[in-house]
N, C-alpha and C positions, 0 to 999 in steps of 0.2 A: 600624609602617607601617599606617595605616588604609586599609581598602578602601572604595570607593565603595558606599553602601548599595544602589544600584540595580544595580550590577554583580555582586552576589553570586549572583543567580539567573539571570544572563543565559543561560547555556548550557542550563539546565533549561527556561527559557521558550522558547528557540529550538527545542529538541528537541520540546517540546509542539506547536509549530506545524508542524514538519517531519517528525515521526514517520510520519504517513500516507504521505508521499512516499517515505520510506525503506522502508516496508512494500511499497509498490507496486514500487519498484525491485527489491527482492529477489524478489518474486513474478514480475515480468517476466523477470528474468535467469534465474531457476530454470526457468520454463516453457519459454522459448525455448532456453535452454542445453540442457535435457534433450531437447527435440525435435530439436535439431541433433545432439546426441551420439548419439541413438538412430537417426538417419536417415543417418549417415555409413556408407560401405561397411564399415568395421571394426566399427562398433557397430550395424549394421542389425538391427532388431528386427522380426520378423514382425508385421504388423498396424499398424505405425506407432508413434508415440510412446505412452508409457504414459498414456493419457487419464485413468485413475482417479487416478493420482498427481498429475497436473497439476490435476485438478478438486479434489482434497483440499487442495492447497497454495493454490489460488486461493480456495477457500471459506474457509479459515482466514484468509487475508489480508483477504478481504472482511468477515468478521465482526470482525476486529481493527479495521479502519478504520471500520466501522459503530459499534463501541463508542466509538471516539475521537470520531466525529461526534456521537454521543449525549451524551458528556461535554462537548464543546464547546458543544453546544446548551443544556445545563443551565447552563453558565457564562454564556452570553449571556442566558438568561432571568433568572438570578439578578441580574446586573448591570444589565439593562435598557439604557436609553440611555447609561448610564455605562460600558458595555463598551468596552474599548480596541481599538486596531487589531489587536493580537496575538490577542485573543480572537476577533475576527471572521475574521481570517486563518486561525486554527486550524480554525474551522468550515468555511470555504470550501475549504481545502486537503483536509480530510477528505472532503468531498463530491466534490471533483475526483478524489481517489484512488479512491473507490468506482466512479466512472464509468470511470476508467482501468483498474482491475482487471478489471471486466466486459468492457470493450472489448478488452483484451489477451488475456483467457482464451477468449473465444468462438471465435476462429479456431483456436486450439490444440485445443479440444475438438471442433471440426468436422472436423479432419483425420483421415481414416480410414486413411491409409497414407502411406508415403514414396514419392515419385515421382522 
């Protein structure tokens, strides 16, 4: 059975374009999940959510998406006008994820306690 030559790397190419969104989803779920867990009556933590841990995870996610954006930018520069839709989408999704990570982390880092 012969496989289609373009279908061999389909999932790898789709992952390259969606990996920044997956990183953002994990960062968002971790940050807000941790804040929720630490602010429940059973898990009440004096001083509110662990902002240092949330900041560390958010910074790691931001750096990972920045590296993916840089890689996508180099791919776009290398291909020039011949860059495909997936190459352009990978770059734009990485930029969008950078904004989403910053936008989602700032409120968590500004919370000083559980109310």
